[in-house]
TORKOL-4160 file (C-alpha; in steps of 0.2 Angstrom, whole numbers, padded with zeros to 4 digits, m for minus):
441
<pt num="1" X="0032" Y="m0072" Z="0105"/>
<pt num="2" X="0028" Y="m0062" Z="0120"/>
<pt num="3" X="0015" Y="m0050" Z="0123"/>
<pt num="4" X="0015" Y="m0032" Z="0120"/>
<pt num="5" X="0003" Y="m0019" Z="0130"/>
<pt num="6" X="m0001" Y="m0001" Z="0126"/>
<pt num="7" X="m0007" Y="0008" Z="0141"/>
<pt num="8" X="m0018" Y="0024" Z="0145"/>
<pt num="9" X="m0022" Y="0029" Z="0127"/>
<pt num="10" X="m0033" Y="0034" Z="0116"/>
<pt num="11" X="m0041" Y="0019" Z="0103"/>
<pt num="12" X="m0049" Y="0023" Z="0087"/>
<pt num="13" X="m0063" Y="0010" Z="0085"/>
<pt num="14" X="m0071" Y="0002" Z="0070"/>
<pt num="15" X="m0085" Y="0013" Z="0072"/>
<pt num="16" X="m0073" Y="0029" Z="0070"/>
<pt num="17" X="m0078" Y="0034" Z="0088"/>
<pt num="18" X="m0064" Y="0038" Z="0099"/>
<pt num="19" X="m0063" Y="0026" Z="0115"/>
<pt num="20" X="m0050" Y="0037" Z="0130"/>
<pt num="21" X="m0040" Y="0029" Z="0145"/>
<pt num="22" X="m0038" Y="0014" Z="0136"/>
<pt num="23" X="m0026" Y="0000" Z="0138"/>
<pt num="24" X="m0023" Y="m0013" Z="0122"/>
<pt num="25" X="m0015" Y="m0030" Z="0123"/>
<pt num="26" X="m0008" Y="m0040" Z="0110"/>
<pt num="27" X="m0001" Y="m0058" Z="0112"/>
<pt num="28" X="0005" Y="m0070" Z="0097"/>
<pt num="29" X="0003" Y="m0055" Z="0085"/>
<pt num="30" X="m0016" Y="m0053" Z="0087"/>
<pt num="31" X="m0025" Y="m0041" Z="0097"/>
<pt num="32" X="m0031" Y="m0049" Z="0111"/>
<pt num="33" X="m0039" Y="m0036" Z="0123"/>
<pt num="34" X="m0045" Y="m0019" Z="0123"/>
<pt num="35" X="m0052" Y="m0013" Z="0141"/>
<pt num="36" X="m0050" Y="0002" Z="0153"/>
<pt num="37" X="m0035" Y="0008" Z="0159"/>
<pt num="38" X="m0031" Y="0006" Z="0177"/>
<pt num="39" X="m0020" Y="0019" Z="0184"/>
<pt num="40" X="m0004" Y="0012" Z="0188"/>
<pt num="41" X="m0001" Y="m0003" Z="0179"/>
<pt num="42" X="0012" Y="0000" Z="0171"/>
<pt num="43" X="0022" Y="m0004" Z="0187"/>
<pt num="44" X="0014" Y="m0022" Z="0189"/>
<pt num="45" X="0017" Y="m0024" Z="0170"/>
<pt num="46" X="0035" Y="m0020" Z="0171"/>
<pt num="47" X="0042" Y="m0035" Z="0183"/>
<pt num="48" X="0036" Y="m0048" Z="0168"/>
<pt num="49" X="0052" Y="m0050" Z="0156"/>
<pt num="50" X="0038" Y="m0057" Z="0142"/>
<pt num="51" X="0030" Y="m0043" Z="0141"/>
<pt num="52" X="0034" Y="m0026" Z="0130"/>
<pt num="53" X="0025" Y="m0008" Z="0137"/>
<pt num="54" X="0020" Y="0007" Z="0128"/>
<pt num="55" X="0017" Y="0023" Z="0134"/>
<pt num="56" X="0001" Y="0027" Z="0125"/>
<pt num="57" X="m0003" Y="0042" Z="0134"/>
<pt num="58" X="m0008" Y="0059" Z="0124"/>
<pt num="59" X="m0007" Y="0046" Z="0110"/>
<pt num="60" X="m0021" Y="0040" Z="0097"/>
<pt num="61" X="m0018" Y="0021" Z="0094"/>
<pt num="62" X="m0027" Y="0018" Z="0077"/>
<pt num="63" X="m0026" Y="0006" Z="0064"/>
<pt num="64" X="m0010" Y="0005" Z="0053"/>
<pt num="65" X="m0011" Y="0011" Z="0034"/>
<pt num="66" X="m0011" Y="m0001" Z="0020"/>
<pt num="67" X="m0002" Y="0005" Z="0005"/>
<pt num="68" X="m0011" Y="m0003" Z="m0008"/>
<pt num="69" X="0001" Y="0000" Z="m0023"/>
<pt num="70" X="0017" Y="0006" Z="m0023"/>
<pt num="71" X="0034" Y="0002" Z="m0033"/>
<pt num="72" X="0050" Y="m0003" Z="m0023"/>
<pt num="73" X="0059" Y="m0001" Z="m0040"/>
<pt num="74" X="0056" Y="0016" Z="m0042"/>
<pt num="75" X="0061" Y="0023" Z="m0025"/>
<pt num="76" X="0075" Y="0031" Z="m0032"/>
<pt num="77" X="0066" Y="0040" Z="m0046"/>
<pt num="78" X="0062" Y="0055" Z="m0035"/>
<pt num="79" X="0058" Y="0070" Z="m0041"/>
<pt num="80" X="0060" Y="0065" Z="m0059"/>
<pt num="81" X="0041" Y="0065" Z="m0062"/>
<pt num="82" X="0033" Y="0079" Z="m0059"/>
<pt num="83" X="0031" Y="0092" Z="m0073"/>
<pt num="84" X="0037" Y="0080" Z="m0086"/>
<pt num="85" X="0031" Y="0078" Z="m0103"/>
<pt num="86" X="0017" Y="0064" Z="m0105"/>
<pt num="87" X="0021" Y="0046" Z="m0108"/>
<pt num="88" X="0032" Y="0045" Z="m0094"/>
<pt num="89" X="0030" Y="0026" Z="m0092"/>
<pt num="90" X="0040" Y="0022" Z="m0111"/>
<pt num="91" X="0051" Y="0040" Z="m0108"/>
<pt num="92" X="0056" Y="0040" Z="m0090"/>
<pt num="93" X="0049" Y="0023" Z="m0078"/>
<pt num="94" X="0054" Y="0009" Z="m0090"/>
<pt num="95" X="0073" Y="0017" Z="m0097"/>
<pt num="96" X="0076" Y="0018" Z="m0078"/>
<pt num="97" X="0068" Y="m0002" Z="m0071"/>
<pt num="98" X="0080" Y="m0007" Z="m0086"/>
<pt num="99" X="0096" Y="0000" Z="m0077"/>
<pt num="100" X="0091" Y="m0008" Z="m0059"/>
<pt num="101" X="0103" Y="m0021" Z="m0049"/>
<pt num="102" X="0100" Y="m0031" Z="m0036"/>
<pt num="103" X="0112" Y="m0017" Z="m0026"/>
<pt num="104" X="0098" Y="m0003" Z="m0033"/>
<pt num="105" X="0083" Y="m0013" Z="m0028"/>
<pt num="106" X="0091" Y="m0015" Z="m0011"/>
<pt num="107" X="0093" Y="0002" Z="m0007"/>
<pt num="108" X="0077" Y="0006" Z="m0016"/>
<pt num="109" X="0067" Y="m0007" Z="m0001"/>
<pt num="110" X="0078" Y="0000" Z="0011"/>
<pt num="111" X="0074" Y="0017" Z="0009"/>
<pt num="112" X="0055" Y="0014" Z="0005"/>
<pt num="113" X="0054" Y="0003" Z="0020"/>
<pt num="114" X="0062" Y="0018" Z="0031"/>
<pt num="115" X="0049" Y="0028" Z="0025"/>
<pt num="116" X="0034" Y="0017" Z="0027"/>
<pt num="117" X="0037" Y="0013" Z="0046"/>
<pt num="118" X="0041" Y="0032" Z="0048"/>
<pt num="119" X="0024" Y="0037" Z="0041"/>
<pt num="120" X="0014" Y="0026" Z="0050"/>
<pt num="121" X="0012" Y="0012" Z="0035"/>
<pt num="122" X="0010" Y="m0005" Z="0041"/>
<pt num="123" X="0007" Y="m0017" Z="0025"/>
<pt num="124" X="0010" Y="m0014" Z="0007"/>
<pt num="125" X="0007" Y="m0020" Z="m0009"/>
<pt num="126" X="0022" Y="m0020" Z="m0021"/>
<pt num="127" X="0016" Y="m0020" Z="m0041"/>
<pt num="128" X="0032" Y="m0028" Z="m0046"/>
<pt num="129" X="0049" Y="m0023" Z="m0052"/>
<pt num="130" X="0067" Y="m0033" Z="m0054"/>
<pt num="131" X="0077" Y="m0040" Z="m0041"/>
<pt num="132" X="0063" Y="m0043" Z="m0032"/>
<pt num="133" X="0074" Y="m0054" Z="m0020"/>
<pt num="134" X="0082" Y="m0041" Z="m0013"/>
<pt num="135" X="0068" Y="m0030" Z="m0008"/>
<pt num="136" X="0059" Y="m0045" Z="m0002"/>
<pt num="137" X="0077" Y="m0049" Z="0009"/>
<pt num="138" X="0075" Y="m0031" Z="0016"/>
<pt num="139" X="0057" Y="m0031" Z="0019"/>
<pt num="140" X="0059" Y="m0047" Z="0028"/>
<pt num="141" X="0071" Y="m0038" Z="0041"/>
<pt num="142" X="0059" Y="m0024" Z="0044"/>
<pt num="143" X="0045" Y="m0033" Z="0050"/>
<pt num="144" X="0032" Y="m0023" Z="0037"/>
<pt num="145" X="0018" Y="m0033" Z="0030"/>
<pt num="146" X="0020" Y="m0035" Z="0012"/>
<pt num="147" X="0013" Y="m0043" Z="m0005"/>
<pt num="148" X="0027" Y="m0044" Z="m0017"/>
<pt num="149" X="0028" Y="m0047" Z="m0036"/>
<pt num="150" X="0039" Y="m0048" Z="m0050"/>
<pt num="151" X="0035" Y="m0037" Z="m0066"/>
<pt num="152" X="0030" Y="m0047" Z="m0078"/>
<pt num="153" X="0028" Y="m0041" Z="m0096"/>
<pt num="154" X="0033" Y="m0049" Z="m0112"/>
<pt num="155" X="0030" Y="m0036" Z="m0127"/>
<pt num="156" X="0043" Y="m0038" Z="m0140"/>
<pt num="157" X="0046" Y="m0019" Z="m0137"/>
<pt num="158" X="0053" Y="m0018" Z="m0120"/>
<pt num="159" X="0070" Y="m0014" Z="m0117"/>
<pt num="160" X="0082" Y="m0027" Z="m0118"/>
<pt num="161" X="0086" Y="m0031" Z="m0101"/>
<pt num="162" X="0068" Y="m0033" Z="m0096"/>
<pt num="163" X="0061" Y="m0042" Z="m0111"/>
<pt num="164" X="0055" Y="m0057" Z="m0105"/>
<pt num="165" X="0045" Y="m0073" Z="m0113"/>
<pt num="166" X="0030" Y="m0077" Z="m0106"/>
<pt num="167" X="0038" Y="m0092" Z="m0096"/>
<pt num="168" X="0052" Y="m0083" Z="m0092"/>
<pt num="169" X="0039" Y="m0071" Z="m0085"/>
<pt num="170" X="0031" Y="m0085" Z="m0074"/>
<pt num="171" X="0044" Y="m0093" Z="m0068"/>
<pt num="172" X="0055" Y="m0079" Z="m0060"/>
<pt num="173" X="0035" Y="m0075" Z="m0050"/>
<pt num="174" X="0035" Y="m0096" Z="m0047"/>
<pt num="175" X="0053" Y="m0093" Z="m0039"/>
<pt num="176" X="0049" Y="m0078" Z="m0030"/>
<pt num="177" X="0035" Y="m0088" Z="m0024"/>
<pt num="178" X="0042" Y="m0104" Z="m0018"/>
<pt num="179" X="0055" Y="m0093" Z="m0009"/>
<pt num="180" X="0046" Y="m0078" Z="0001"/>
<pt num="181" X="0028" Y="m0083" Z="0000"/>
<pt num="182" X="0021" Y="m0085" Z="0020"/>
<pt num="183" X="0041" Y="m0081" Z="0025"/>
<pt num="184" X="0038" Y="m0068" Z="0039"/>
<pt num="185" X="0024" Y="m0057" Z="0038"/>
<pt num="186" X="0026" Y="m0057" Z="0017"/>
<pt num="187" X="0016" Y="m0065" Z="0004"/>
<pt num="188" X="0019" Y="m0068" Z="m0016"/>
<pt num="189" X="0005" Y="m0061" Z="m0029"/>
<pt num="190" X="0005" Y="m0064" Z="m0049"/>
<pt num="191" X="0007" Y="m0049" Z="m0058"/>
<pt num="192" X="0002" Y="m0043" Z="m0075"/>
<pt num="193" X="0012" Y="m0026" Z="m0073"/>
<pt num="194" X="0007" Y="m0015" Z="m0089"/>
<pt num="195" X="m0010" Y="m0028" Z="m0097"/>
<pt num="196" X="m0004" Y="m0018" Z="m0113"/>
<pt num="197" X="0012" Y="m0024" Z="m0113"/>
<pt num="198" X="0004" Y="m0042" Z="m0111"/>
<pt num="199" X="0000" Y="m0056" Z="m0122"/>
<pt num="200" X="m0015" Y="m0065" Z="m0121"/>
<pt num="201" X="m0003" Y="m0083" Z="m0117"/>
<pt num="202" X="0006" Y="m0073" Z="m0103"/>
<pt num="203" X="m0012" Y="m0067" Z="m0095"/>
<pt num="204" X="m0019" Y="m0086" Z="m0096"/>
<pt num="205" X="m0001" Y="m0093" Z="m0089"/>
<pt num="206" X="0000" Y="m0079" Z="m0075"/>
<pt num="207" X="m0019" Y="m0084" Z="m0069"/>
<pt num="208" X="m0016" Y="m0101" Z="m0070"/>
<pt num="209" X="0001" Y="m0102" Z="m0060"/>
<pt num="210" X="m0009" Y="m0090" Z="m0047"/>
<pt num="211" X="m0026" Y="m0102" Z="m0047"/>
<pt num="212" X="m0015" Y="m0115" Z="m0044"/>
<pt num="213" X="m0006" Y="m0110" Z="m0028"/>
<pt num="214" X="m0022" Y="m0101" Z="m0021"/>
<pt num="215" X="m0012" Y="m0085" Z="m0024"/>
<pt num="216" X="m0017" Y="m0065" Z="m0028"/>
<pt num="217" X="m0015" Y="m0060" Z="m0045"/>
<pt num="218" X="m0014" Y="m0040" Z="m0049"/>
<pt num="219" X="m0014" Y="m0028" Z="m0064"/>
<pt num="220" X="m0013" Y="m0009" Z="m0065"/>
<pt num="221" X="m0031" Y="m0007" Z="m0074"/>
<pt num="222" X="m0041" Y="0005" Z="m0083"/>
<pt num="223" X="m0027" Y="0020" Z="m0080"/>
<pt num="224" X="m0024" Y="0028" Z="m0098"/>
<pt num="225" X="m0037" Y="0030" Z="m0111"/>
<pt num="226" X="m0024" Y="0023" Z="m0124"/>
<pt num="227" X="m0026" Y="0008" Z="m0112"/>
<pt num="228" X="m0045" Y="0007" Z="m0115"/>
<pt num="229" X="m0043" Y="0012" Z="m0134"/>
<pt num="230" X="m0031" Y="m0004" Z="m0135"/>
<pt num="231" X="m0044" Y="m0015" Z="m0131"/>
<pt num="232" X="m0059" Y="m0008" Z="m0140"/>
<pt num="233" X="m0050" Y="m0006" Z="m0156"/>
<pt num="234" X="m0042" Y="m0024" Z="m0156"/>
<pt num="235" X="m0057" Y="m0035" Z="m0146"/>
<pt num="236" X="m0070" Y="m0022" Z="m0145"/>
<pt num="237" X="m0071" Y="m0024" Z="m0128"/>
<pt num="238" X="m0066" Y="m0013" Z="m0113"/>
<pt num="239" X="m0051" Y="m0020" Z="m0102"/>
<pt num="240" X="m0061" Y="m0029" Z="m0088"/>
<pt num="241" X="m0074" Y="m0036" Z="m0102"/>
<pt num="242" X="m0058" Y="m0044" Z="m0110"/>
<pt num="243" X="m0052" Y="m0051" Z="m0095"/>
<pt num="244" X="m0070" Y="m0058" Z="m0092"/>
<pt num="245" X="m0071" Y="m0066" Z="m0107"/>
<pt num="246" X="m0052" Y="m0075" Z="m0103"/>
<pt num="247" X="m0062" Y="m0080" Z="m0086"/>
<pt num="248" X="m0047" Y="m0071" Z="m0078"/>
<pt num="249" X="m0059" Y="m0062" Z="m0065"/>
<pt num="250" X="m0061" Y="m0068" Z="m0047"/>
<pt num="251" X="m0062" Y="m0064" Z="m0027"/>
<pt num="252" X="m0042" Y="m0064" Z="m0031"/>
<pt num="253" X="m0040" Y="m0052" Z="m0043"/>
<pt num="254" X="m0032" Y="m0035" Z="m0036"/>
<pt num="255" X="m0035" Y="m0021" Z="m0049"/>
<pt num="256" X="m0025" Y="m0005" Z="m0045"/>
<pt num="257" X="m0030" Y="0012" Z="m0052"/>
<pt num="258" X="m0048" Y="0010" Z="m0060"/>
<pt num="259" X="m0051" Y="0025" Z="m0063"/>
<pt num="260" X="m0060" Y="0025" Z="m0082"/>
<pt num="261" X="m0074" Y="0013" Z="m0080"/>
<pt num="262" X="m0088" Y="0011" Z="m0089"/>
<pt num="263" X="m0104" Y="0004" Z="m0078"/>
<pt num="264" X="m0104" Y="m0012" Z="m0085"/>
<pt num="265" X="m0086" Y="m0015" Z="m0078"/>
<pt num="266" X="m0091" Y="m0008" Z="m0062"/>
<pt num="267" X="m0105" Y="m0022" Z="m0063"/>
<pt num="268" X="m0091" Y="m0035" Z="m0065"/>
<pt num="269" X="m0082" Y="m0027" Z="m0051"/>
<pt num="270" X="m0095" Y="m0033" Z="m0042"/>
<pt num="271" X="m0100" Y="m0050" Z="m0050"/>
<pt num="272" X="m0084" Y="m0056" Z="m0047"/>
<pt num="273" X="m0078" Y="m0049" Z="m0032"/>
<pt num="274" X="m0063" Y="m0040" Z="m0037"/>
<pt num="275" X="m0054" Y="m0027" Z="m0027"/>
<pt num="276" X="m0050" Y="m0013" Z="m0032"/>
<pt num="277" X="m0037" Y="0004" Z="m0026"/>
<pt num="278" X="m0033" Y="0020" Z="m0030"/>
<pt num="279" X="m0018" Y="0033" Z="m0031"/>
<pt num="280" X="m0024" Y="0050" Z="m0029"/>
<pt num="281" X="m0009" Y="0060" Z="m0031"/>
<pt num="282" X="m0004" Y="0049" Z="m0050"/>
<pt num="283" X="m0021" Y="0047" Z="m0054"/>
<pt num="284" X="m0029" Y="0065" Z="m0052"/>
<pt num="285" X="m0016" Y="0068" Z="m0068"/>
<pt num="286" X="m0028" Y="0055" Z="m0079"/>
<pt num="287" X="m0045" Y="0055" Z="m0072"/>
<pt num="288" X="m0057" Y="0056" Z="m0058"/>
<pt num="289" X="m0062" Y="0039" Z="m0051"/>
<pt num="290" X="m0081" Y="0036" Z="m0048"/>
<pt num="291" X="m0075" Y="0029" Z="m0030"/>
<pt num="292" X="m0095" Y="0032" Z="m0020"/>
<pt num="293" X="m0101" Y="0021" Z="m0038"/>
<pt num="294" X="m0089" Y="0009" Z="m0030"/>
<pt num="295" X="m0091" Y="0010" Z="m0012"/>
<pt num="296" X="m0110" Y="0008" Z="m0017"/>
<pt num="297" X="m0110" Y="m0009" Z="m0025"/>
<pt num="298" X="m0098" Y="m0015" Z="m0010"/>
<pt num="299" X="m0082" Y="m0017" Z="m0020"/>
<pt num="300" X="m0067" Y="m0016" Z="m0009"/>
<pt num="301" X="m0058" Y="0001" Z="m0011"/>
<pt num="302" X="m0040" Y="0005" Z="m0003"/>
<pt num="303" X="m0029" Y="0019" Z="m0007"/>
<pt num="304" X="m0010" Y="0019" Z="m0013"/>
<pt num="305" X="0004" Y="0030" Z="m0018"/>
<pt num="306" X="0008" Y="0023" Z="m0034"/>
<pt num="307" X="0027" Y="0022" Z="m0028"/>
<pt num="308" X="0039" Y="0036" Z="m0022"/>
<pt num="309" X="0041" Y="0044" Z="m0039"/>
<pt num="310" X="0024" Y="0050" Z="m0037"/>
<pt num="311" X="0027" Y="0061" Z="m0022"/>
<pt num="312" X="0031" Y="0050" Z="m0009"/>
<pt num="313" X="0026" Y="0036" Z="0001"/>
<pt num="314" X="0013" Y="0046" Z="0013"/>
<pt num="315" X="m0004" Y="0039" Z="0014"/>
<pt num="316" X="m0008" Y="0055" Z="0026"/>
<pt num="317" X="m0005" Y="0066" Z="0009"/>
<pt num="318" X="m0015" Y="0053" Z="m0002"/>
<pt num="319" X="m0030" Y="0056" Z="0010"/>
<pt num="320" X="m0029" Y="0075" Z="0009"/>
<pt num="321" X="m0026" Y="0075" Z="m0010"/>
<pt num="322" X="m0040" Y="0060" Z="m0013"/>
<pt num="323" X="m0052" Y="0072" Z="m0002"/>
<pt num="324" X="m0049" Y="0087" Z="m0012"/>
<pt num="325" X="m0051" Y="0078" Z="m0030"/>
<pt num="326" X="m0068" Y="0069" Z="m0023"/>
<pt num="327" X="m0074" Y="0085" Z="m0018"/>
<pt num="328" X="m0069" Y="0094" Z="m0037"/>
<pt num="329" X="m0072" Y="0078" Z="m0046"/>
<pt num="330" X="m0088" Y="0070" Z="m0040"/>
<pt num="331" X="m0095" Y="0083" Z="m0025"/>
<pt num="332" X="m0096" Y="0100" Z="m0032"/>
<pt num="333" X="m0108" Y="0095" Z="m0048"/>
<pt num="334" X="m0121" Y="0088" Z="m0035"/>
<pt num="335" X="m0117" Y="0102" Z="m0022"/>
<pt num="336" X="m0114" Y="0088" Z="m0012"/>
<pt num="337" X="m0096" Y="0095" Z="0000"/>
<pt num="338" X="m0097" Y="0076" Z="0010"/>
<pt num="339" X="m0097" Y="0067" Z="m0005"/>
<pt num="340" X="m0083" Y="0057" Z="0002"/>
<pt num="341" X="m0080" Y="0060" Z="0021"/>
<pt num="342" X="m0066" Y="0058" Z="0032"/>
<pt num="343" X="m0069" Y="0042" Z="0042"/>
<pt num="344" X="m0073" Y="0034" Z="0023"/>
<pt num="345" X="m0056" Y="0040" Z="0018"/>
<pt num="346" X="m0050" Y="0032" Z="0035"/>
<pt num="347" X="m0057" Y="0018" Z="0031"/>
<pt num="348" X="m0050" Y="0014" Z="0013"/>
<pt num="349" X="m0032" Y="0018" Z="0020"/>
<pt num="350" X="m0034" Y="0005" Z="0035"/>
<pt num="351" X="m0048" Y="m0009" Z="0034"/>
<pt num="352" X="m0050" Y="m0007" Z="0014"/>
<pt num="353" X="m0032" Y="m0008" Z="0010"/>
<pt num="354" X="m0030" Y="m0025" Z="0024"/>
<pt num="355" X="m0046" Y="m0031" Z="0015"/>
<pt num="356" X="m0036" Y="m0026" Z="m0004"/>
<pt num="357" X="m0022" Y="m0038" Z="0004"/>
<pt num="358" X="m0034" Y="m0051" Z="0009"/>
<pt num="359" X="m0029" Y="m0050" Z="0027"/>
<pt num="360" X="m0037" Y="m0049" Z="0044"/>
<pt num="361" X="m0033" Y="m0032" Z="0051"/>
<pt num="362" X="m0034" Y="m0014" Z="0047"/>
<pt num="363" X="m0046" Y="m0011" Z="0064"/>
<pt num="364" X="m0042" Y="m0011" Z="0080"/>
<pt num="365" X="m0052" Y="m0026" Z="0088"/>
<pt num="366" X="m0051" Y="m0040" Z="0097"/>
<pt num="367" X="m0045" Y="m0057" Z="0085"/>
<pt num="368" X="m0036" Y="m0044" Z="0073"/>
<pt num="369" X="m0019" Y="m0042" Z="0067"/>
<pt num="370" X="m0009" Y="m0034" Z="0081"/>
<pt num="371" X="m0003" Y="m0020" Z="0067"/>
<pt num="372" X="m0006" Y="m0003" Z="0071"/>
<pt num="373" X="0002" Y="0014" Z="0075"/>
<pt num="374" X="0001" Y="0029" Z="0087"/>
<pt num="375" X="0000" Y="0048" Z="0084"/>
<pt num="376" X="0007" Y="0061" Z="0094"/>
<pt num="377" X="m0010" Y="0072" Z="0098"/>
<pt num="378" X="m0004" Y="0084" Z="0110"/>
<pt num="379" X="0004" Y="0096" Z="0097"/>
<pt num="380" X="0000" Y="0113" Z="0090"/>
<pt num="381" X="m0010" Y="0108" Z="0075"/>
<pt num="382" X="m0019" Y="0093" Z="0081"/>
<pt num="383" X="m0023" Y="0099" Z="0101"/>
<pt num="384" X="m0037" Y="0103" Z="0104"/>
<pt num="385" X="m0049" Y="0096" Z="0090"/>
<pt num="386" X="m0067" Y="0097" Z="0089"/>
<pt num="387" X="m0068" Y="0081" Z="0079"/>
<pt num="388" X="m0054" Y="0070" Z="0079"/>
<pt num="389" X="m0056" Y="0059" Z="0065"/>
<pt num="390" X="m0058" Y="0074" Z="0054"/>
<pt num="391" X="m0042" Y="0082" Z="0060"/>
<pt num="392" X="m0032" Y="0065" Z="0057"/>
<pt num="393" X="m0037" Y="0067" Z="0039"/>
<pt num="394" X="m0037" Y="0085" Z="0038"/>
<pt num="395" X="m0020" Y="0090" Z="0049"/>
<pt num="396" X="m0010" Y="0074" Z="0052"/>
<pt num="397" X="0007" Y="0070" Z="0044"/>
<pt num="398" X="0019" Y="0056" Z="0044"/>
<pt num="399" X="0031" Y="0067" Z="0058"/>
<pt num="400" X="0017" Y="0064" Z="0071"/>
<pt num="401" X="0017" Y="0044" Z="0069"/>
<pt num="402" X="0026" Y="0038" Z="0086"/>
<pt num="403" X="0027" Y="0020" Z="0085"/>
<pt num="404" X="0023" Y="0008" Z="0074"/>
<pt num="405" X="0018" Y="m0010" Z="0076"/>
<pt num="406" X="0016" Y="m0025" Z="0064"/>
<pt num="407" X="0011" Y="m0043" Z="0070"/>
<pt num="408" X="0014" Y="m0038" Z="0090"/>
<pt num="409" X="0031" Y="m0031" Z="0085"/>
<pt num="410" X="0038" Y="m0015" Z="0088"/>
<pt num="411" X="0045" Y="m0009" Z="0072"/>
<pt num="412" X="0047" Y="0009" Z="0078"/>
<pt num="413" X="0047" Y="0017" Z="0095"/>
<pt num="414" X="0044" Y="0035" Z="0100"/>
<pt num="415" X="0052" Y="0038" Z="0082"/>
<pt num="416" X="0066" Y="0028" Z="0083"/>
<pt num="417" X="0064" Y="0013" Z="0070"/>
<pt num="418" X="0069" Y="m0002" Z="0079"/>
<pt num="419" X="0071" Y="m0016" Z="0064"/>
<pt num="420" X="0083" Y="m0006" Z="0052"/>
<pt num="421" X="0098" Y="0003" Z="0054"/>
<pt num="422" X="0093" Y="0022" Z="0046"/>
<pt num="423" X="0110" Y="0029" Z="0048"/>
<pt num="424" X="0118" Y="0017" Z="0039"/>
<pt num="425" X="0104" Y="0017" Z="0026"/>
<pt num="426" X="0103" Y="0035" Z="0023"/>
<pt num="427" X="0122" Y="0037" Z="0023"/>
<pt num="428" X="0122" Y="0023" Z="0009"/>
<pt num="429" X="0110" Y="0033" Z="0000"/>
<pt num="430" X="0119" Y="0049" Z="0001"/>
<pt num="431" X="0136" Y="0038" Z="m0008"/>
<pt num="432" X="0122" Y="0031" Z="m0022"/>
<pt num="433" X="0116" Y="0052" Z="m0026"/>
<pt num="434" X="0134" Y="0058" Z="m0025"/>
<pt num="435" X="0139" Y="0045" Z="m0039"/>
<pt num="436" X="0123" Y="0049" Z="m0049"/>
<pt num="437" X="0128" Y="0068" Z="m0049"/>
<pt num="438" X="0146" Y="0062" Z="m0055"/>
<pt num="439" X="0139" Y="0054" Z="m0069"/>
<pt num="440" X="0124" Y="0065" Z="m0074"/>
<pt num="441" X="0130" Y="0080" Z="m0085"/>
């Protein structure tokens, strides 16, 4: 792998200050230098065929965003969830996922990859679906950094197409792990898709296989009141307390959502170094997480979209929503306007996500993974500004992302995606929706 050099750019540093007039160099996928820009250096560098140059002028170079929780298999569900009656999981999502095919998953992954690249996401965690091999092939081509899982549930009431035994569930993740873990920028995790739809046998087998391989184990946790009540009624303990009893919790456990936590559960997350994430747009209809308390305990918290069915894959939207939810839900009652400052939210979407993913990225510093994006600054809605960090949170949208780089490879340059054929994919999506409209009564 050659060098990539971004010249004459502003840089968002790990302490959330801005260094202007910088050149950032990468080598073998790692940030190798951050130094003052020397006027005209592009002319000297352009003679080296092994060096790729990106013009950083009038741009901000910052860490790429990490979507800590999404669902590739729900990419084709846009517009079908908002304003729907409760219990969308059993009424809409599960029935839809039971109709997935390898071809649908390929299209879903193509659209998801395009959306993530163009909105500034450089890494993601897929919480699991079906025919994940089709998705994995697309994500390999895209160049994105991803953690994939197969959907893992063994409840007897599931639709026939997605009903599997504990052994079948673990076997499909074993196969996905053997085929794709460590391939390109991909890793594979074991999954407990919906804890109330997983038997104790499945929980223990999935955790055991993950431990044998040193793999991560992820689960949806404490998202709904009925989930809490399920465990209280059957076991006299809350979900995270139940998993502690089974010996499942450790530093490799990824707990998504974590909206409805007791004080003891927060302490358990800290004790076992469990990583957490929130999905603000999806979560705000269910509750307000106690994020300040988690961060005060030193617990890792990332941000996710929960998939395109919940408002798309833009983490810029999620950050704005999260700031508002935190102000209303946590700040107003204590008259604390900055209960969740912009810098802290940006850090959750970058460093927090990479920590959640167990990757050495999420900040612009020598020795870190060369996963970064650039933002076009000289625009009416961004320029000028008295505080660029605040403006990033308040005003930047997905359309302001210029370049997207993962492991030193350019996935998008000046808004043009380099690794996928955007026109072909959008034409394919158009044909899919034309056919879907003919089928819909």
